[in-house]
N, C-alpha and C positions, 0 to 999 in steps of 0.2 A: 504494499499499500504506500503510494507516494505522498510525500508532505507537500502542502501547497499553503500560500497565505490565505486564509479566508477573509473575506471584506467584513470589516466591522464599521458600525455606524459612527456618526459624529458624536453622538452621546457617549460611547466608549472612549473615543479619542479625547473628548472633553474631560472625562473622568480621569483619564491618564494625565492630562496636563495639570489638573487639580491635585493630583497625587504628587507629581513632580514639584508643583509649587510649594505644596506643604512640606515636602522634604527639604527644599531650599530654605524656606521660612524657618523651619525647625533648626536646622544647622545654623543659621544666623543667630537665632535667639539663644541657642545653646552655647554658641561661641561667646556672645555678649554676657551670658551669665557667668561663664567661667572667667572671663575677663574682669568682670566686676568683683567677683570674689576674690580672685588673685590679686587684683590692683588694691582693693581695700585692705587685704591682709598685709601687703607689702608697703601700704602707706602711700601709693601712688596717686590714688584718687579716694574721695570720700563719697561712699554711696550709703544713702540712707537705709537703715535696717528694714523698714517696710518694703521698700522697692527691692531690695536684695532678697528678702524672703519671698516676695511675690514672683520674682523672676525664677528662683529655685523651684518653687512649687509648681509654676506652670511648666517649666522644662521637664520636671521629674514625672508629673501626674497628667497633665493636660495634653502636652505635645504627643506623647506616645499614643494615646487614645485617639487623637485626631488623625494622626497618620495611619493608624491600623484601621480606622473607620473609613478614611479615603481609599486606601487599598481594598477594602472589602467592597466598596461600591464600584470600584472599576473592575475588580475581578467577577463580581456577581453579573453585572452587565454583559461583560464579554463571554462568560459562561453561557448565559441564556442565549446569546446571539450565535455561539458556536454550535450549540445543540440544534438550534433552529435552522441553521444553514447546512447541516450535515447532509440532508437529502439532496441538496443542489449541487453537491461535490461527491458523486459516486466513485469509489475506488481511491479517494484521496482522504487525507487527514489533515488537521491543522499543522502548523510548523511547530517545532520543538518549543520555540519562544512563546507561541500563543498557548500551548498546552501548559507550560509551566506557570505562565501568568494567570491563566483563567481556569484550568482544570486540574489543579492539585488533587491528591486524595483528600486532603483537608478542605472542609467546607470554608469559604471565604469569611463567614462570621464566627467561625471557632476562635481564632486569636483574639478577636475583639471581646468575645465572652469571657475568655480566660483572663484577659487583662482587667476587665471590669471586676472579676471575682477576686483578683489580687488586690486591687484597691478598695473593694468593698470589705474584704477580710482585714486588711491593714486599718481601715477607717473604724471598723467595728472594735478591733483590738484597742487602738489608741484611744477613742473616745469612750469606750467602756471603762478604761482605766482612769480616765480624767473626770468623768462624771461624778462618781462618788466624792472626790476631793472637792469639787466645785459645790456640791450640795452640802458638805460638811462645814465649808467656810461661809455658807449662807449667801453664796454668789447666785441670786436667782435668776437674772438674765443670762449669765454664762451657763447655768444649769439647763435653761430652757434651749439655748442654742446649741449645747453639747447634746442634750436629748434628742433634738431634731436632726442633728447631724448623725447621731447613732441610728435612728430609725431610717433615715436614707441609706445609710451603710448597710443595715440589715437587709432592706428591700432590695438594694442593688445585689447583694451577695445571693439571695434567694433567687431573683431574676436570672443572674448569670449562671447559676448551676443548671437551672431549667433550659436556658438558652443553649449551654454547652451539649446537653443531651440532645436537644432538638436539632442543632446543627450537625452532631455527629450521625444522626439518623439520615439526615439529608445528604451528608457527605457520602455515606454508603449507598445511597440510591443513586447519586450521580456517578460514583465509580462504576457501579454495575451498568448504567447506561452508556458510559464512555467505553467500557469494555465491549459492549455489544456493537457499538458504532465502528470503533477502529481498533485495529491490530497494531500494537505499538512494540518497538524494540525493547529489550530488557533494560538497556541504559536509560531510555526515556522513563520507563516505569519507576526506576530507582530514583531519578530526579523528581518526579512527581510525588514520590512518598516522603520527600523532605518537607517538613511543615515550616511555615513562615517564621514562627517564634520558637520553635523547637518543643512545642507542647503536645504534639500528636493531634489527631482529629477528634479527640473526645469521644470516640467510639465506645471505649471500655465503660464510660459512664451511662451510655444510652442503651446498653444491653441488659 
């Protein structure tokens, strides 16, 4: 079965551009964060603590989720179009680049759900430890805010576990569909088995 470049729509190309732009913006922000921390520690520049803390939090927690979400949007759109176009290209399959970009064994939403589960778990742990101290000190407003954050973290954790299981099942269905459509070399199959973040496809949670 010969490989050929399957045509993808402007929506997929636009999603790819947004993914690249997100990566570039993330790299610039990460570099600015490192420079501000290093410069402040060395005494070269004076960066206000709230600004520095905001940069660190956004770099560590917000940017990864945004990038993985942009990647999922691009991969999902391409995956749907490649499957839809399969009937128009008999005896041909997508190129290795298209397969790795859109048709990994891992469902595109799985890395996003895993990342949210990690953040939800960290938030639950940190806020759960801080809340009793705030209440013991009589800090009502802080207790309310910490309690609201704890509730959000718990909800995120519960939703992410459900999402991992659901995307694992959908990934298994897509793998079967891909196998029925195209016969792939073993080297390509091995590349498709590599997960985006090294988390696996979550299929063990969905069984």
